[in-house]
N, C-alpha and C positions, 0 to 999 in steps of 0.2 A: 774550687769556687766558681759559681755560675753567675753571670751578669750579662748587660747587654752595653754596646757602646753607645755612649751620649753624645760624642761629637768627634769629627775625624778633623784634624789640623793637618792640610796638606798644602803644598806651592805649586802652583800652576807653571812657573818657568823651569823648573828643574824635577827631573824623575828620579828617584833614588837618592835623593839627601837624606842624611840621617842627621837627627838631632841630638845635639852633645850634651846641652844643658838649657835650663828655662827658668824663668821668673814671671809672676804675675804682679800687675799693676796695684797700688793701693786701693783703687776705685773697683777693682776685679773687673775692668773694661779690657785691658790688653794683658795679651800674653806675648813674651819675649822668649823666642827659641834661638840658640845659637846651633848652627848648622856646621857639617863638616866640610862645606865648599868655602868657608870664611866670612860668610853673610851671617845678619840676624834678622829673621824674619819676625814681624809684628802683626800679631793676630787679633781680630775682634773676636773675644771670649764668646759672646752670643751667636754671632753669625758663623763663625769659623773662617770668614774670608781675611786674606792678606790686607793690612791697611799701609806695610810699609816696609821696605827691606834696607837694613843699612848694609851697604856693599862692602865697606872697607872695616867692618868689626873684627874680623879674624886677624888681619893684617896689623891693625892698631892694638890687639892684644897680646901680641907676641914680642918676643926679644928684638928682632930686627928692627921693627919701627921704634921700639923705645930707644934702642941705641944710636938712633940717629943716620947711622948708614945703611942703604938698602943695596942689597946686591942682587944680581939676577937669581940666584938660589932662593933667596928669601921672598921674592915676588912668586915663584912657582911651588913654594913649600905649601902644604897644607896646614890649616889652623889646628892648633892644640888648646882649644879652649876648655879649661876647666870647669869654668861655672859662671853663672850669670845671677847678680843681684840687683834688685831694683830698691832704690832708696825710699822708705816708707813714708816721707814728708816733702821731699824736694823734686821729685820726679826725674831722677838720675837714675841712668842705666849702666851698669858696672861689668864689665866683662873681665875675669881674670884667668890667668894662665899659668900653669906649673908645667913648661916645657922642660925636657931633659937638660937642654944646652944650655939653661940658665940657673945661676945659684939661688936667686930670689923669685918668687913668683911676681908677675907685672899685673898691676889693676889700671884699667883704662875707664875713665868716665865719659859717659856721652850724655850731652842735655838734649 
């Protein structure tokens, strides 16, 4: 397969962050990418620039935040984000996790 790179999406604040999951808004204007450092980067699809970064994305989508009690190990733990879902009508962003330490997956919605 041969082809060309049409657009590169990269964050300026972190070097070497890996993208775990992504989703596109209904209007195809924004690209939401969950990163392994626990943040969610919101890119403008046309320009490729970062519009916003959701800092608490990974922490909110894991078991420790859903259980209510946060310990020091929960704060230093890396995100285990399984996927990102964008609601087609309401503009909600959902992040879900299937962490090994929990019996059920956790779905967290952001508006």
